[in-house]
C-alpha positions, -999 to +999 in steps of 0.1 A: -363-716-725-326-721-729-301-692-726-271-690-748-238-693-730-215-663-730-183-672-748-150-653-751-127-655-780-090-658-774-089-676-740-055-692-733-040-715-707-020-687-691-025-651-703+006-629-698-017-599-697-032-612-665+002-615-649+008-579-659-025-569-645-016-586-612+017-567-611-001-534-618-024-541-588+003-548-562-006-542-526-031-557-502-061-557-525-040-570-554-028-599-532-064-608-524-073-608-561-042-629-570-050-654-542-085-660-554-077-660-591-051-687-584-079-708-568-099-704-601-069-714-621-065-746-601-101-758-608-091-781-636-068-787-666-094-773-689-094-738-672-084-710-697-083-673-690-086-639-706-084-603-697-120-591-704-134-557-696-102-548-678-102-577-653-089-614-652-116-639-661-114-677-656-131-699-682-139-735-690-126-734-725-142-702-738-171-701-713-164-678-683-172-689-648-154-664-625-134-632-623-116-609-599-114-572-600-098-546-577-115-514-567-105-486-545-115-502-512-123-538-521-119-568-544-148-585-562-146-622-567-174-627-592-193-654-609-210-653-643-238-676-632-237-667-596-274-664-592-276-702-597-250-711-572-257-726-537-247-700-511-254-713-476-229-688-461-248-659-479-217-644-493-230-635-527-241-600-535-259-585-565-294-586-580-287-592-617-303-620-636-271-641-637-240-625-621-231-623-584-200-613-566-183-615-532-167-583-518-134-587-500-117-560-480-081-559-468-078-565-431-112-582-429-117-619-422-129-639-452-148-672-450-122-689-472-138-723-470-172-709-482-156-688-510-136-718-521-168-738-523-184-711-544-155-712-568-157-750-570-195-748-575-191-722-603-167-744-621-190-775-617-219-754-629-202-741-660-190-776-668-226-789-667-238-760-688-211-766-715-216-804-715-254-802-716-256-775-742 
């Protein structure tokens, strides 16, 4: 059984609302969110973005693959199809049918290489889903 892809209207190459969101979330946690969203932005020329449900979302065209969000004590780096991603470092959290996230806290060491691989894998995954219908 095929699942319809989630699609967002209004994605753009660079959304000024996301830059404003980043400025509004200044500080240690905001810096973490900005760092990892920048990694998502660099996944490819076809990356678009939108502010959705109050947080920055990275998309391939209009199909979302990742997001960041700042909470009181941590940042979530999330993946719309995270349940399908390879996670040998066991960083992903969540039990939903599709979505997973990685929690990052200020002052704690992050396995940056593994998180970078998750972001790359999420982009490759959404690209395959879009191209293969």
